N, C-alpha and C positions, 0 to 999 in steps of 0.2 A: 501494498499500500502505501506508492509513494506521493511525496504532498505536495506534485500538480494531480494527482488523484482524490488525493482524501480528506472527506472537511474536515471541519470545528465538530460535527457533530456528529459523525463516524468516530470519529476518537470518544469523541466524549463516550459517547449507545460502548465504546467499548470497554470505558472501564467501570465506566456501571455494572454495567455480564460482569465484568471482575472480580468489582466488589460485591454488588452480590452472590453471586455465587459462593460465598468465601461467607457472610454472612457476615461483613465485614463491618456493613450502616451501622452499627449500635457504637462502633468507635468511630465515628467522622461526621464528632464537632466539630464548626467553623474553628472553633478554637484548635481544639487535635489537627485538624490541617494545617490552618497556617500556620501552627510549630511544625508540624514534616514538613516545611511547605523552607520553612525553615535551616531544620536539620539539614537537610538534599541539600540549599541550596550553599549550604561551607560544606557541606562533602563534594561540594564542582567545586569553594575556594583554590578546594587545600587537593585538588590538583594543578594547581598551579601558584599554587603557598613554594616559598623566594623563587622563583626565576625570574628573571629578569621580565621584557619586554619582548626583546630578542628573542627570548625562550623561550620565551610564552606560545609564540607563533609560534613556533622550530615545532612543538609541541601535539599541535594540531597534525605536522606531518608524521608524527612515529605511530606504528599499526599500532600500538598496546596501549599507548596511552593516550591515542583520539579514539581506542575503543571503550575504554575508563571514563575519559570526556563523555560521548559520550551516553555512558548510563547514565550516569548524573542527573546526564542537563533531564533524558528524559521523565529518570526519579523526578524533580525537577514539576513538567509539564503534564505529568501524571498528580502530584498531588495538590497544582492548578489544576485541575482540567474532576478530580473527586470534589472539590469546593465552591469549586460552579455549579456542581450539580448538589452537590447537595443546598444552595443558595438560592439554587433554579436560578441560577444569573442567565447572560447572553454576555458574553463573551468578545462577541466579534465584537456586540456594535459596541464597548464599554473602549474596545481597544479604540476604537475606531472614534472615539468623541474622546477617548483621554487624551492619544494622538493633535485631535482639536486645539484639549489644550493644552497643547506642551509648544504647539504650531503659535498659538496665544506669547506665550511662557516666553520662546526662545523663537525670533520673528529670525525670514535666514538672512534675513540683511544687514544683519547685527551680529547672525552669532556662523556664520558663515565658515567653516578651516576655521572657528578658534571653539575653545570651551569655558 
């Protein structure tokens, strides 16, 4: 299921089915899921800890390191989708709205090429 053929709704359904099959919804409170997102994000960060900027770019070329990064990123996304499922959030709309807010906050003419 490549990105260009898979919708966000498809992914949410896969995550929902995985959780339902294991009867894990009882553990999936917004609090627990938000904490799980942070935990998994820290595991993703650990893959880059102590690397220079250049080394972090090189790390994604190393297949073993790339696979660990891929799995940690997937864990973050899975918990994000789980939280969206529990809260019945429209993630696509949330992302579009947030990008609009960020575009207003960080106008291109001021922030192009700057941080």
